[in-house]
All heavy atoms as TSV, in Angstrom:
chain	resi	resn	atom	element	x	y	z
A	1	MET	N	N	107.533	91.739	108.577
A	1	MET	CA	C	106.330	90.989	108.825
A	1	MET	C	C	106.138	90.008	107.627
A	1	MET	O	O	106.157	90.492	106.435
A	1	MET	CB	C	105.219	91.958	108.970
A	1	MET	CG	C	103.889	91.345	109.303
A	1	MET	SD	S	102.515	92.418	109.647
A	1	MET	CE	C	103.155	93.461	110.992
A	2	PRO	N	N	105.887	88.827	107.844
A	2	PRO	CA	C	105.673	87.784	106.792
A	2	PRO	C	C	104.428	88.201	105.911
A	2	PRO	O	O	103.463	88.865	106.337
A	2	PRO	CB	C	105.341	86.565	107.473
A	2	PRO	CG	C	105.782	86.692	108.884
A	2	PRO	CD	C	105.691	88.136	109.178
A	3	GLN	N	N	104.542	87.800	104.591
A	3	GLN	CA	C	103.437	88.063	103.681
A	3	GLN	C	C	102.811	86.710	103.339
A	3	GLN	O	O	103.518	85.723	103.210
A	3	GLN	CB	C	104.068	88.604	102.386
A	3	GLN	CG	C	104.740	89.984	102.579
A	3	GLN	CD	C	103.731	91.161	102.509
A	3	GLN	OE1	O	102.753	91.100	101.765
A	3	GLN	NE2	N	103.965	92.062	103.333
A	4	PHE	N	N	101.481	86.718	103.227
A	4	PHE	CA	C	100.717	85.525	102.930
A	4	PHE	C	C	99.934	85.674	101.646
A	4	PHE	O	O	99.322	86.738	101.444
A	4	PHE	CB	C	99.787	85.163	104.003
A	4	PHE	CG	C	100.601	84.808	105.285
A	4	PHE	CD1	C	100.929	85.801	106.188
A	4	PHE	CD2	C	100.959	83.507	105.508
A	4	PHE	CE1	C	101.584	85.530	107.431
A	4	PHE	CE2	C	101.584	83.167	106.738
A	4	PHE	CZ	C	101.971	84.155	107.620
A	5	LYS	N	N	99.962	84.779	100.765
A	5	LYS	CA	C	99.201	84.775	99.510
A	5	LYS	C	C	97.918	83.948	99.822
A	5	LYS	O	O	98.040	82.805	100.220
A	5	LYS	CB	C	99.991	84.078	98.385
A	5	LYS	CG	C	99.134	84.024	97.095
A	5	LYS	CD	C	99.882	83.304	96.041
A	5	LYS	CE	C	99.058	83.078	94.785
A	5	LYS	NZ	N	99.727	82.184	93.845
A	6	VAL	N	N	96.806	84.603	99.735
A	6	VAL	CA	C	95.463	83.951	100.020
A	6	VAL	C	C	94.689	83.973	98.803
A	6	VAL	O	O	94.463	85.012	98.162
A	6	VAL	CB	C	94.734	84.743	101.212
A	6	VAL	CG1	C	93.506	83.995	101.635
A	6	VAL	CG2	C	95.659	84.978	102.452
A	7	THR	N	N	94.178	82.793	98.429
A	7	THR	CA	C	93.267	82.698	97.356
A	7	THR	C	C	91.822	82.638	97.913
A	7	THR	O	O	91.526	81.837	98.769
A	7	THR	CB	C	93.424	81.349	96.508
A	7	THR	OG1	O	94.809	81.356	96.111
A	7	THR	CG2	C	92.548	81.333	95.391
A	8	ILE	N	N	91.014	83.575	97.473
A	8	ILE	CA	C	89.606	83.719	97.892
A	8	ILE	C	C	88.699	83.658	96.673
A	8	ILE	O	O	89.102	83.907	95.603
A	8	ILE	CB	C	89.397	84.914	98.778
A	8	ILE	CG1	C	89.558	86.200	97.913
A	8	ILE	CG2	C	90.228	84.906	100.033
A	8	ILE	CD1	C	89.173	87.481	98.736
A	9	ARG	N	N	87.403	83.332	96.881
A	9	ARG	CA	C	86.478	83.282	95.953
A	9	ARG	C	C	85.182	84.228	96.318
A	9	ARG	O	O	84.707	83.969	97.320
A	9	ARG	CB	C	85.955	81.976	95.584
A	9	ARG	CG	C	84.858	81.910	94.464
A	9	ARG	CD	C	84.281	80.580	94.243
A	9	ARG	NE	N	85.258	79.616	93.912
A	9	ARG	CZ	C	85.291	78.374	94.312
A	9	ARG	NH1	N	84.337	77.873	95.097
A	9	ARG	NH2	N	86.294	77.519	93.912
A	10	ARG	N	N	84.948	85.165	95.514
A	10	ARG	CA	C	83.721	85.934	95.612
A	10	ARG	C	C	83.195	86.124	94.174
A	10	ARG	O	O	83.718	86.974	93.478
A	10	ARG	CB	C	84.001	87.403	96.161
A	10	ARG	CG	C	84.131	87.442	97.668
A	10	ARG	CD	C	84.373	88.901	98.109
A	10	ARG	NE	N	83.355	89.800	97.751
A	10	ARG	CZ	C	82.206	89.893	98.428
A	10	ARG	NH1	N	81.918	89.159	99.513
A	10	ARG	NH2	N	81.286	90.752	98.024
A	11	THR	N	N	82.394	85.282	93.712
A	11	THR	CA	C	81.940	85.113	92.351
A	11	THR	C	C	83.007	84.519	91.550
A	11	THR	O	O	82.836	83.522	90.782
A	11	THR	CB	C	81.420	86.454	91.777
A	11	THR	OG1	O	80.474	87.013	92.633
A	11	THR	CG2	C	80.831	86.204	90.405
A	12	VAL	N	N	84.245	85.052	91.536
A	12	VAL	CA	C	85.373	84.472	90.852
A	12	VAL	C	C	86.535	84.377	91.902
A	12	VAL	O	O	86.519	85.018	92.921
A	12	VAL	CB	C	85.869	85.424	89.617
A	12	VAL	CG1	C	84.852	85.527	88.671
A	12	VAL	CG2	C	86.309	86.758	90.166
A	13	ALA	N	N	87.444	83.437	91.541
A	13	ALA	CA	C	88.587	83.293	92.541
A	13	ALA	C	C	89.726	84.168	92.133
A	13	ALA	O	O	89.985	84.463	90.940
A	13	ALA	CB	C	89.097	81.793	92.380
A	14	PHE	N	N	90.321	84.781	93.112
A	14	PHE	CA	C	91.525	85.674	92.864
A	14	PHE	C	C	92.365	85.604	94.182
A	14	PHE	O	O	91.965	85.141	95.191
A	14	PHE	CB	C	91.105	87.070	92.579
A	14	PHE	CG	C	90.285	87.772	93.616
A	14	PHE	CD1	C	90.775	88.531	94.559
A	14	PHE	CD2	C	88.848	87.517	93.671
A	14	PHE	CE1	C	89.996	89.144	95.551
A	14	PHE	CE2	C	88.089	88.246	94.626
A	14	PHE	CZ	C	88.652	89.021	95.541
A	15	ASP	N	N	93.648	86.089	93.906
A	15	ASP	CA	C	94.625	86.029	94.978
A	15	ASP	C	C	94.816	87.501	95.603
A	15	ASP	O	O	94.725	88.415	94.868
A	15	ASP	CB	C	96.033	85.598	94.486
A	15	ASP	CG	C	95.984	84.175	93.989
A	15	ASP	OD1	O	95.217	83.395	94.594
A	15	ASP	OD2	O	96.703	83.928	93.026
A	16	VAL	N	N	95.040	87.549	96.923
A	16	VAL	CA	C	95.361	88.744	97.633
A	16	VAL	C	C	96.672	88.445	98.369
A	16	VAL	O	O	96.866	87.295	98.847
A	16	VAL	CB	C	94.238	89.313	98.503
A	16	VAL	CG1	C	93.083	89.771	97.670
A	16	VAL	CG2	C	93.793	88.267	99.471
A	17	THR	N	N	97.426	89.513	98.628
A	17	THR	CA	C	98.589	89.301	99.441
A	17	THR	C	C	98.336	90.153	100.770
A	17	THR	O	O	97.999	91.361	100.663
A	17	THR	CB	C	99.881	89.836	98.800
A	17	THR	OG1	O	99.974	89.039	97.583
A	17	THR	CG2	C	101.110	89.690	99.646
A	18	ILE	N	N	98.554	89.535	101.921
A	18	ILE	CA	C	98.230	90.153	103.214
A	18	ILE	C	C	99.524	90.007	104.084
A	18	ILE	O	O	99.999	88.950	104.191
A	18	ILE	CB	C	97.014	89.535	103.828
A	18	ILE	CG1	C	95.884	89.718	102.963
A	18	ILE	CG2	C	96.815	90.098	105.220
A	18	ILE	CD1	C	94.606	89.075	103.450
A	19	ALA	N	N	99.839	91.022	104.823
A	19	ALA	CA	C	100.948	90.991	105.815
A	19	ALA	C	C	100.322	90.670	107.116
A	19	ALA	O	O	99.204	91.153	107.457
A	19	ALA	CB	C	101.691	92.378	105.876
A	20	GLY	N	N	100.980	89.780	107.876
A	20	GLY	CA	C	100.493	89.464	109.198
A	20	GLY	C	C	101.649	88.920	110.039
A	20	GLY	O	O	102.636	88.441	109.514
A	21	GLN	N	N	101.484	88.942	111.358
A	21	GLN	CA	C	102.494	88.388	112.290
A	21	GLN	C	C	102.641	86.813	111.981
A	21	GLN	O	O	103.757	86.308	112.132
A	21	GLN	CB	C	102.163	88.619	113.732
A	21	GLN	CG	C	102.094	90.073	114.075
A	21	GLN	CD	C	103.476	90.746	114.026
A	21	GLN	OE1	O	104.449	90.119	114.305
A	21	GLN	NE2	N	103.435	91.990	113.620
A	22	ASP	N	N	101.599	86.221	111.670
A	22	ASP	CA	C	101.552	84.772	111.415
A	22	ASP	C	C	100.308	84.492	110.559
A	22	ASP	O	O	99.551	85.425	110.251
A	22	ASP	CB	C	101.618	83.893	112.726
A	22	ASP	CG	C	100.451	84.267	113.662
A	22	ASP	OD1	O	99.399	84.810	113.238
A	22	ASP	OD2	O	100.612	83.969	114.878
A	23	GLN	N	N	100.103	83.206	110.221
A	23	GLN	CA	C	98.963	82.919	109.381
A	23	GLN	C	C	97.633	83.262	110.043
A	23	GLN	O	O	96.779	83.730	109.363
A	23	GLN	CB	C	99.066	81.426	109.080
A	23	GLN	CG	C	97.961	80.911	108.117
A	23	GLN	CD	C	98.168	79.456	107.672
A	23	GLN	OE1	O	99.300	79.065	107.517
A	23	GLN	NE2	N	97.103	78.746	107.475
A	24	SER	N	N	97.502	83.016	111.325
A	24	SER	CA	C	96.245	83.342	112.000
A	24	SER	C	C	95.937	84.882	112.016
A	24	SER	O	O	94.794	85.248	111.766
A	24	SER	CB	C	96.360	82.915	113.499
A	24	SER	OG	O	96.415	81.585	113.574
A	25	ASP	N	N	96.991	85.683	112.089
A	25	ASP	CA	C	96.815	87.074	112.040
A	25	ASP	C	C	96.404	87.556	110.659
A	25	ASP	O	O	95.511	88.398	110.524
A	25	ASP	CB	C	98.105	87.835	112.457
A	25	ASP	CG	C	97.962	89.316	112.555
A	25	ASP	OD1	O	96.975	89.814	113.081
A	25	ASP	OD2	O	98.843	90.062	111.975
A	26	ALA	N	N	96.937	87.002	109.634
A	26	ALA	CA	C	96.611	87.295	108.211
A	26	ALA	C	C	95.136	86.895	107.989
A	26	ALA	O	O	94.363	87.638	107.379
A	26	ALA	CB	C	97.529	86.589	107.241
A	27	LEU	N	N	94.761	85.721	108.435
A	27	LEU	CA	C	93.301	85.231	108.212
A	27	LEU	C	C	92.434	86.142	108.999
A	27	LEU	O	O	91.288	86.467	108.454
A	27	LEU	CB	C	93.217	83.775	108.679
A	27	LEU	CG	C	93.795	82.738	107.708
A	27	LEU	CD1	C	93.759	81.408	108.297
A	27	LEU	CD2	C	93.053	82.787	106.390
A	28	ARG	N	N	92.754	86.574	110.219
A	28	ARG	CA	C	91.913	87.469	110.983
A	28	ARG	C	C	91.719	88.753	110.258
A	28	ARG	O	O	90.553	89.236	110.175
A	28	ARG	CB	C	92.553	87.692	112.397
A	28	ARG	CG	C	91.710	88.400	113.341
A	28	ARG	CD	C	92.301	88.470	114.771
A	28	ARG	NE	N	93.705	88.240	114.956
A	28	ARG	CZ	C	94.207	87.068	115.233
A	28	ARG	NH1	N	93.471	85.979	115.456
A	28	ARG	NH2	N	95.530	86.954	115.379
A	29	LYS	N	N	92.707	89.327	109.751
A	29	LYS	CA	C	92.614	90.567	108.941
A	29	LYS	C	C	91.730	90.378	107.717
A	29	LYS	O	O	90.831	91.244	107.453
A	29	LYS	CB	C	93.922	91.069	108.494
A	29	LYS	CG	C	94.794	91.617	109.676
A	29	LYS	CD	C	96.218	91.974	109.132
A	29	LYS	CE	C	97.098	92.524	110.270
A	29	LYS	NZ	N	98.414	92.864	109.737
A	30	LEU	N	N	91.888	89.377	107.031
A	30	LEU	CA	C	91.151	89.053	105.817
A	30	LEU	C	C	89.659	88.795	106.191
A	30	LEU	O	O	88.775	89.399	105.520
A	30	LEU	CB	C	91.713	87.891	105.064
A	30	LEU	CG	C	90.891	87.496	103.857
A	30	LEU	CD1	C	90.989	88.513	102.770
A	30	LEU	CD2	C	91.395	86.117	103.335
A	31	THR	N	N	89.433	88.029	107.190
A	31	THR	CA	C	88.041	87.699	107.615
A	31	THR	C	C	87.235	88.968	108.003
A	31	THR	O	O	86.125	89.177	107.688
A	31	THR	CB	C	87.992	86.682	108.687
A	31	THR	OG1	O	88.746	85.529	108.237
A	31	THR	CG2	C	86.631	86.314	109.144
A	32	THR	N	N	87.977	89.797	108.790
A	32	THR	CA	C	87.321	91.058	109.209
A	32	THR	C	C	86.869	91.945	107.995
A	32	THR	O	O	85.738	92.430	107.967
A	32	THR	CB	C	88.276	91.885	110.071
A	32	THR	OG1	O	88.614	91.135	111.315
A	32	THR	CG2	C	87.665	93.216	110.620
A	33	ARG	N	N	87.650	92.041	107.033
A	33	ARG	CA	C	87.379	92.801	105.852
A	33	ARG	C	C	86.274	92.183	104.993
A	33	ARG	O	O	85.393	92.835	104.609
A	33	ARG	CB	C	88.657	93.041	105.068
A	33	ARG	CG	C	88.526	93.825	103.827
A	33	ARG	CD	C	88.072	95.271	104.002
A	33	ARG	NE	N	88.878	95.973	104.903
A	33	ARG	CZ	C	89.596	97.032	104.506
A	33	ARG	NH1	N	89.561	97.451	103.304
A	33	ARG	NH2	N	90.336	97.602	105.401
A	34	THR	N	N	86.442	90.880	104.769
A	34	THR	CA	C	85.481	90.230	103.863
A	34	THR	C	C	84.055	90.121	104.497
A	34	THR	O	O	83.080	90.186	103.761
A	34	THR	CB	C	85.893	88.788	103.511
A	34	THR	OG1	O	86.097	88.002	104.669
A	34	THR	CG2	C	87.208	88.876	102.639
A	35	LEU	N	N	83.999	89.995	105.839
A	35	LEU	CA	C	82.661	89.980	106.453
A	35	LEU	C	C	81.932	91.258	106.260
A	35	LEU	O	O	80.716	91.343	106.099
A	35	LEU	CB	C	82.799	89.612	107.967
A	35	LEU	CG	C	83.066	88.226	108.355
A	35	LEU	CD1	C	83.410	88.103	109.809
A	35	LEU	CD2	C	81.958	87.374	107.873
A	36	ALA	N	N	82.666	92.375	106.265
A	36	ALA	CA	C	82.030	93.657	106.039
A	36	ALA	C	C	81.496	93.750	104.630
A	36	ALA	O	O	80.322	94.203	104.373
A	36	ALA	CB	C	83.042	94.815	106.210
A	37	TYR	N	N	82.225	93.245	103.623
A	37	TYR	CA	C	81.757	93.182	102.238
A	37	TYR	C	C	80.544	92.250	102.148
A	37	TYR	O	O	79.506	92.549	101.449
A	37	TYR	CB	C	82.844	92.708	101.280
A	37	TYR	CG	C	83.831	93.829	100.941
A	37	TYR	CD1	C	85.123	93.763	101.436
A	37	TYR	CD2	C	83.464	94.893	100.095
A	37	TYR	CE1	C	86.006	94.789	101.134
A	37	TYR	CE2	C	84.382	95.900	99.782
A	37	TYR	CZ	C	85.672	95.883	100.323
A	37	TYR	OH	O	86.581	96.767	100.058
A	38	ASP	N	N	80.618	91.017	102.752
A	38	ASP	CA	C	79.535	90.062	102.663
A	38	ASP	C	C	78.244	90.634	103.237
A	38	ASP	O	O	77.185	90.437	102.657
A	38	ASP	CB	C	79.927	88.793	103.365
A	38	ASP	CG	C	81.044	88.050	102.811
A	38	ASP	OD1	O	81.482	88.340	101.657
A	38	ASP	OD2	O	81.513	87.063	103.391
A	39	ASP	N	N	78.393	91.409	104.336
A	39	ASP	CA	C	77.110	92.023	104.936
A	39	ASP	C	C	76.525	93.053	104.039
A	39	ASP	O	O	75.295	93.149	103.954
A	39	ASP	CB	C	77.487	92.647	106.241
A	39	ASP	CG	C	77.713	91.584	107.367
A	39	ASP	OD1	O	77.320	90.438	107.123
A	39	ASP	OD2	O	78.256	91.891	108.404
A	40	ARG	N	N	77.348	93.768	103.271
A	40	ARG	CA	C	76.905	94.842	102.410
A	40	ARG	C	C	76.201	94.369	101.184
A	40	ARG	O	O	75.142	94.829	100.822
A	40	ARG	CB	C	78.031	95.718	102.029
A	40	ARG	CG	C	78.048	97.076	102.626
A	40	ARG	CD	C	79.045	98.016	102.011
A	40	ARG	NE	N	80.300	97.266	101.861
A	40	ARG	CZ	C	81.436	97.872	101.655
A	40	ARG	NH1	N	81.513	99.166	101.628
A	40	ARG	NH2	N	82.569	97.170	101.451
A	41	ASP	N	N	76.757	93.349	100.514
A	41	ASP	CA	C	76.221	92.921	99.264
A	41	ASP	C	C	75.619	91.578	99.225
A	41	ASP	O	O	75.212	91.030	98.239
A	41	ASP	CB	C	77.300	93.040	98.075
A	41	ASP	CG	C	78.508	92.096	98.392
A	41	ASP	OD1	O	78.412	91.312	99.255
A	41	ASP	OD2	O	79.490	92.293	97.640
A	42	HIS	N	N	75.625	90.949	100.473
A	42	HIS	CA	C	74.901	89.577	100.612
A	42	HIS	C	C	75.570	88.533	99.792
A	42	HIS	O	O	74.868	87.565	99.401
A	42	HIS	CB	C	73.410	89.656	100.411
A	42	HIS	CG	C	72.737	90.723	101.236
A	42	HIS	ND1	N	72.559	90.610	102.523
A	42	HIS	CD2	C	72.233	91.970	100.860
A	42	HIS	CE1	C	72.017	91.655	103.031
A	42	HIS	NE2	N	71.756	92.508	102.013
A	43	GLU	N	N	76.831	88.710	99.461
A	43	GLU	CA	C	77.657	87.607	98.814
A	43	GLU	C	C	78.312	86.779	99.820
A	43	GLU	O	O	78.196	87.075	101.006
A	43	GLU	CB	C	78.666	88.272	97.807
A	43	GLU	CG	C	78.105	89.042	96.735
A	43	GLU	CD	C	77.526	88.101	95.690
A	43	GLU	OE1	O	78.106	87.049	95.504
A	43	GLU	OE2	O	76.634	88.532	94.967
A	44	ARG	N	N	78.992	85.765	99.367
A	44	ARG	CA	C	79.754	84.857	100.275
A	44	ARG	C	C	81.179	84.784	99.829
A	44	ARG	O	O	81.457	84.568	98.636
A	44	ARG	CB	C	79.114	83.439	100.259
A	44	ARG	CG	C	79.711	82.526	101.238
A	44	ARG	CD	C	79.013	81.278	101.262
A	44	ARG	NE	N	79.647	80.415	100.201
A	44	ARG	CZ	C	79.242	79.223	99.887
A	44	ARG	NH1	N	78.198	78.667	100.514
A	44	ARG	NH2	N	79.828	78.456	98.964
A	45	THR	N	N	82.059	84.881	100.753
A	45	THR	CA	C	83.505	84.851	100.507
A	45	THR	C	C	83.983	83.545	101.018
A	45	THR	O	O	83.762	83.081	102.149
A	45	THR	CB	C	84.313	85.969	101.136
A	45	THR	OG1	O	83.731	87.274	100.684
A	45	THR	CG2	C	85.753	85.899	100.859
A	46	GLU	N	N	84.730	82.801	100.160
A	46	GLU	CA	C	85.313	81.513	100.540
A	46	GLU	C	C	86.885	81.691	100.531
A	46	GLU	O	O	87.410	82.187	99.547
A	46	GLU	CB	C	84.936	80.351	99.674
A	46	GLU	CG	C	83.471	80.073	99.624
A	46	GLU	CD	C	83.169	79.027	98.595
A	46	GLU	OE1	O	83.336	77.832	98.886
A	46	GLU	OE2	O	82.790	79.412	97.486
A	47	ILE	N	N	87.508	81.203	101.626
A	47	ILE	CA	C	88.940	81.191	101.538
A	47	ILE	C	C	89.396	79.791	101.039
A	47	ILE	O	O	89.008	78.809	101.651
A	47	ILE	CB	C	89.568	81.416	102.962
A	47	ILE	CG1	C	89.235	82.791	103.466
A	47	ILE	CG2	C	91.063	81.210	102.895
A	47	ILE	CD1	C	89.515	83.092	104.843
A	48	LEU	N	N	90.096	79.847	99.905
A	48	LEU	CA	C	90.392	78.557	99.191
A	48	LEU	C	C	91.761	78.054	99.579
A	48	LEU	O	O	92.025	76.838	99.655
A	48	LEU	CB	C	90.269	78.769	97.733
A	48	LEU	CG	C	89.001	79.224	97.191
A	48	LEU	CD1	C	89.114	79.455	95.653
A	48	LEU	CD2	C	87.888	78.266	97.484
A	49	ASN	N	N	92.768	78.991	99.848
A	49	ASN	CA	C	94.139	78.543	100.073
A	49	ASN	C	C	94.896	79.721	100.767
A	49	ASN	O	O	94.556	80.851	100.533
A	49	ASN	CB	C	94.738	78.208	98.726
A	49	ASN	CG	C	96.147	77.643	98.880
A	49	ASN	OD1	O	96.455	77.053	99.941
A	49	ASN	ND2	N	96.992	77.775	97.832
A	50	ILE	N	N	95.856	79.364	101.580
A	50	ILE	CA	C	96.716	80.383	102.125
A	50	ILE	C	C	98.079	79.776	102.165
A	50	ILE	O	O	98.330	78.585	102.437
A	50	ILE	CB	C	96.297	80.818	103.607
A	50	ILE	CG1	C	97.160	81.930	104.060
A	50	ILE	CG2	C	96.227	79.705	104.524
A	50	ILE	CD1	C	96.705	82.686	105.310
A	51	ARG	N	N	99.048	80.657	101.789
A	51	ARG	CA	C	100.433	80.185	101.753
A	51	ARG	C	C	101.380	81.337	102.075
A	51	ARG	O	O	101.158	82.461	101.595
A	51	ARG	CB	C	100.731	79.692	100.316
A	51	ARG	CG	C	102.129	79.215	100.071
A	51	ARG	CD	C	102.285	78.599	98.761
A	51	ARG	NE	N	101.653	79.289	97.675
A	51	ARG	CZ	C	101.101	78.675	96.587
A	51	ARG	NH1	N	101.105	77.422	96.491
A	51	ARG	NH2	N	100.553	79.482	95.647
A	52	GLN	N	N	102.369	81.104	102.932
A	52	GLN	CA	C	103.282	82.103	103.259
A	52	GLN	C	C	104.320	82.269	102.094
A	52	GLN	O	O	104.884	81.307	101.582
A	52	GLN	CB	C	104.106	81.817	104.558
A	52	GLN	CG	C	104.972	82.932	105.043
A	52	GLN	CD	C	105.641	82.686	106.333
A	52	GLN	OE1	O	105.159	81.809	107.099
A	52	GLN	NE2	N	106.621	83.399	106.699
A	53	LEU	N	N	104.567	83.593	101.730
A	53	LEU	CA	C	105.475	83.857	100.678
A	53	LEU	C	C	106.823	83.789	101.265
A	53	LEU	O	O	107.125	84.077	102.428
A	53	LEU	CB	C	105.152	85.236	100.059
A	53	LEU	CG	C	103.827	85.428	99.387
A	53	LEU	CD1	C	103.614	86.784	98.926
A	53	LEU	CD2	C	103.665	84.409	98.254
A	54	SER	N	N	107.825	83.469	100.460
A	54	SER	CA	C	109.261	83.438	100.903
A	54	SER	C	C	109.778	84.838	101.175
A	54	SER	O	O	109.268	85.800	100.613
A	54	SER	CB	C	110.198	82.718	99.816
A	54	SER	OG	O	110.214	83.498	98.637
A	55	ASP	N	N	110.756	84.868	101.997
A	55	ASP	CA	C	111.334	86.166	102.411
A	55	ASP	C	C	111.929	86.879	101.293
A	55	ASP	O	O	112.118	88.159	101.270
A	55	ASP	CB	C	112.381	85.996	103.566
A	55	ASP	CG	C	111.697	85.520	104.827
A	55	ASP	OD1	O	110.515	85.733	105.045
A	55	ASP	OD2	O	112.441	84.883	105.632
A	56	HIS	N	N	112.439	86.263	100.265
A	56	HIS	CA	C	113.126	86.914	99.151
A	56	HIS	C	C	112.293	87.223	97.989
A	56	HIS	O	O	112.675	87.585	96.959
A	56	HIS	CB	C	114.365	86.169	98.765
A	56	HIS	CG	C	114.135	84.728	98.272
A	56	HIS	ND1	N	113.552	83.784	99.197
A	56	HIS	CD2	C	114.288	84.156	97.133
A	56	HIS	CE1	C	113.507	82.602	98.461
A	56	HIS	NE2	N	113.932	82.856	97.332
A	57	GLY	N	N	110.947	87.176	98.238
A	57	GLY	CA	C	110.010	87.665	97.246
A	57	GLY	C	C	109.613	86.707	96.024
A	57	GLY	O	O	108.924	87.038	95.159
A	58	VAL	N	N	110.171	85.496	96.096
A	58	VAL	CA	C	109.830	84.493	95.077
A	58	VAL	C	C	108.775	83.585	95.546
A	58	VAL	O	O	108.832	83.078	96.589
A	58	VAL	CB	C	111.115	83.730	94.644
A	58	VAL	CG1	C	110.764	82.644	93.645
A	58	VAL	CG2	C	112.224	84.659	94.177
A	59	CYS	N	N	107.717	83.474	94.786
A	59	CYS	CA	C	106.652	82.652	95.256
A	59	CYS	C	C	106.336	81.548	94.253
A	59	CYS	O	O	106.749	81.576	93.109
A	59	CYS	CB	C	105.336	83.419	95.514
A	59	CYS	SG	S	104.696	84.183	93.993
A	60	ASP	N	N	105.687	80.473	94.651
A	60	ASP	CA	C	105.363	79.377	93.782
A	60	ASP	C	C	104.079	79.812	92.995
A	60	ASP	O	O	103.109	80.050	93.581
A	60	ASP	CB	C	104.955	78.206	94.723
A	60	ASP	CG	C	104.496	76.985	93.994
A	60	ASP	OD1	O	104.643	77.002	92.777
A	60	ASP	OD2	O	104.036	76.008	94.630
A	61	LEU	N	N	104.286	79.789	91.685
A	61	LEU	CA	C	103.262	80.235	90.796
A	61	LEU	C	C	102.410	78.975	90.247
A	61	LEU	O	O	101.573	79.260	89.478
A	61	LEU	CB	C	103.854	80.987	89.645
A	61	LEU	CG	C	104.573	82.256	89.934
A	61	LEU	CD1	C	105.219	82.906	88.689
A	61	LEU	CD2	C	103.650	83.261	90.624
A	62	SER	N	N	102.593	77.862	90.783
A	62	SER	CA	C	101.757	76.736	90.349
A	62	SER	C	C	100.398	76.816	90.882
A	62	SER	O	O	100.151	77.633	91.886
A	62	SER	CB	C	102.429	75.482	90.813
A	62	SER	OG	O	102.321	75.365	92.215
A	63	ASP	N	N	99.469	76.262	90.194
A	63	ASP	CA	C	98.076	76.220	90.683
A	63	ASP	C	C	97.700	75.104	91.695
A	63	ASP	O	O	96.605	74.935	91.989
A	63	ASP	CB	C	97.144	76.237	89.524
A	63	ASP	CG	C	97.191	75.017	88.628
A	63	ASP	OD1	O	97.987	74.125	89.045
A	63	ASP	OD2	O	96.607	74.932	87.627
A	64	GLY	N	N	98.728	74.431	92.087
A	64	GLY	CA	C	98.543	73.390	93.076
A	64	GLY	C	C	98.070	72.064	92.462
A	64	GLY	O	O	97.713	71.094	93.227
A	65	THR	N	N	98.022	71.899	91.215
A	65	THR	CA	C	97.584	70.647	90.593
A	65	THR	C	C	98.731	69.740	90.287
A	65	THR	O	O	99.832	70.165	90.129
A	65	THR	CB	C	96.745	70.865	89.313
A	65	THR	OG1	O	97.515	71.650	88.364
A	65	THR	CG2	C	95.448	71.632	89.641
Protein backbone atom coordinates (compact mmCIF):
# COMPACT_ATOMS: atom_id res chain seq x y z
CA MET A 1 0.00 0.00 0.00
CA PRO A 2 1.45 3.40 -0.95
CA GLN A 3 2.66 5.76 1.78
CA PHE A 4 1.85 9.47 1.73
CA LYS A 5 3.68 12.25 3.54
CA VAL A 6 1.13 14.83 4.66
CA THR A 7 2.05 18.19 6.15
CA ILE A 8 -0.63 19.50 8.50
CA ARG A 9 -0.90 22.45 10.86
CA ARG A 10 -2.48 22.39 14.31
CA THR A 11 -0.90 25.36 16.08
CA VAL A 12 2.43 24.23 14.53
CA ALA A 13 3.12 22.50 11.22
CA PHE A 14 4.33 18.90 11.21
CA ASP A 15 4.47 15.88 8.91
CA VAL A 16 2.65 12.57 9.28
CA THR A 17 2.99 9.45 7.13
CA ILE A 18 -0.22 7.66 6.21
CA ALA A 19 -0.79 4.48 4.22
CA GLY A 20 -3.67 4.48 1.76
CA GLN A 21 -4.84 2.83 -1.44
CA ASP A 22 -4.44 6.21 -3.13
CA GLN A 23 -4.19 9.88 -2.22
CA SER A 24 -7.95 10.20 -1.67
CA ASP A 25 -7.95 7.25 0.74
CA ALA A 26 -5.04 8.73 2.72
CA LEU A 27 -6.79 12.11 2.94
CA ARG A 28 -10.04 10.44 4.00
CA LYS A 29 -8.25 8.62 6.84
CA LEU A 30 -6.49 11.78 7.96
CA THR A 31 -9.64 13.91 7.78
CA THR A 32 -11.66 11.41 9.83
CA ARG A 33 -9.03 11.45 12.58
CA THR A 34 -8.42 15.20 12.61
CA LEU A 35 -12.12 16.07 12.72
CA ALA A 36 -12.42 14.07 15.94
CA TYR A 37 -9.54 16.06 17.46
CA ASP A 38 -10.94 19.37 16.18
CA ASP A 39 -14.33 18.65 17.77
CA ARG A 40 -12.71 17.80 21.10
CA ASP A 41 -10.38 20.76 21.52
CA HIS A 42 -12.01 23.32 19.18
CA GLU A 43 -8.78 23.75 17.23
CA ARG A 44 -8.49 23.80 13.45
CA THR A 45 -6.41 21.43 11.34
CA GLU A 46 -5.15 22.55 7.94
CA ILE A 47 -3.73 20.19 5.35
CA LEU A 48 -0.82 22.03 3.79
CA ASN A 49 0.71 19.44 1.47
CA ILE A 50 0.44 15.78 0.47
CA ARG A 51 3.04 13.80 -1.45
CA GLN A 52 3.35 10.10 -2.24
CA LEU A 53 6.58 8.59 -0.95
CA SER A 54 8.66 6.52 -3.31
CA ASP A 55 8.45 2.72 -3.13
CA HIS A 56 12.06 2.35 -2.03
CA GLY A 57 11.70 4.57 1.03
CA VAL A 58 13.62 7.61 -0.14
CA CYS A 59 11.69 10.83 0.09
CA ASP A 60 12.30 14.43 -0.94
CA LEU A 61 13.43 16.29 2.18
CA SER A 62 13.21 19.74 0.61
CA ASP A 63 10.77 22.22 2.06
CA GLY A 64 9.34 23.02 -1.35
CA THR A 65 10.98 26.44 -1.67
